[in-house]
N, C-alpha and C positions, 0 to 999 in steps of 0.2 A: 504494500500500500504506500502510495506517495504521501509525503508529509505535507501538511498545510501550514503555510507561513502566515503568521498574524502579527499585527501591530496594534498597540493600545495607545490611544490619545486620551490623556487625562488620568492621572494617578492619585486622585483624591480618594474619598471613602469607597466609592463604587469601583473605580479603577484599581485600587489596591486590592480589593476583594477579588476582582476578576483576575488580576495578576497572580495572586496566591493560587487560585483555582487552576489557571493555565499551567503554572509551574508544576503543580501536582499531577498534571496530565502530560508531561513531556513524553512519557513512554507510550502515549496513545497517538503519536504522530503529529503533535502540535509543536511548531517551532515559533517562539516569540522572537521575531527579527529585531524589533526595536519598540521603544515607548517614547511618547512625547509628553514632557512635563516640565514647564519652565520654573515651577516653584519647588522649594524644598519640602517634600512630603515623605511620609513613611513608605509609600509606594515607590517613589523614585529611589529611595535608599535600598529597598528590596530588589528593585530591578538591577541596580548597580552591583549589589552583592551577588547576584546570580549571573553576572556577566552579560546582561542585556543592555545594549546601547541605548542611551537616552539622547534623543536627537530633537531637532526642530521639525516643524511641518515640512519645510522645504527639503530637509534631509530625507524625511520619510518619502516624499514624492520622488526623490532621486533613486530610490530603490526600484522604481518602475514596477514591472509586474512580478518581481521577486517576492512581493508581499501580495498574498492572495486575498486576505480579509483585513479590513481596518475596523476596529471597534472605537468609535468616538464616544467616550464615556464622560465627556465634559458636561453634557446636557445643554450645550450652547448651540443654537441654530447657526450663529455666525461662524463657528468653527466647522460645523458640518458643511456649510456653504463654501467656506474657504477651501476645505479639502476637496470637495467635489469640483470646484472651479479649477484647482491646480491639477487634479487628475485629468480633467477634460483637456486643459491647455497642454498637458504633456502627452496627449493622445493615449493615455493609459485607460483602456476600456475593459481590462481584465480584472483589475483589483476591485473587489467589492467593498464599498463603504456601507456598513450596515446601518439601517435606520433605527430610530429609537424603539419602534415596535418590535423589531427583531431582538434588540437588547432586552426588552421586557420578557420575551419568551425564553431567551437563554438564561436570564436571571432566575426565572421561576423554575428552571430545571436544575439550577445549582443550589438553591436554598428555598426554605419556606418563608423566609423573612421578606417583608416588602422592600422595594428599592428605597434607599434613604433619600431624603429630600436633597436636592442639589442647589 
């Protein structure tokens, strides 16, 4: 089975939880290529401790279609639009930028807790 390469944008409460869950699933064919987090958060520290590159959105876009899925966990429409615009401008139509609705479904599969307020 081919690995799936993912990136996480936003390592606040939700992103940190997602990162922990993905790290625990490395053996299931998920590779975390990078994370985007400009602030000093526990999630950013966790990423760095696990050898995951912490980059900018522009750096993320430069990975081109080596990233299969992007989780935007910031909760910000402006970040979603920025990523979508930059993917389109780079002619990257293979990387999937997941919607907030998909995030809710994935979250519900990972935990019984409601998604924290952002």
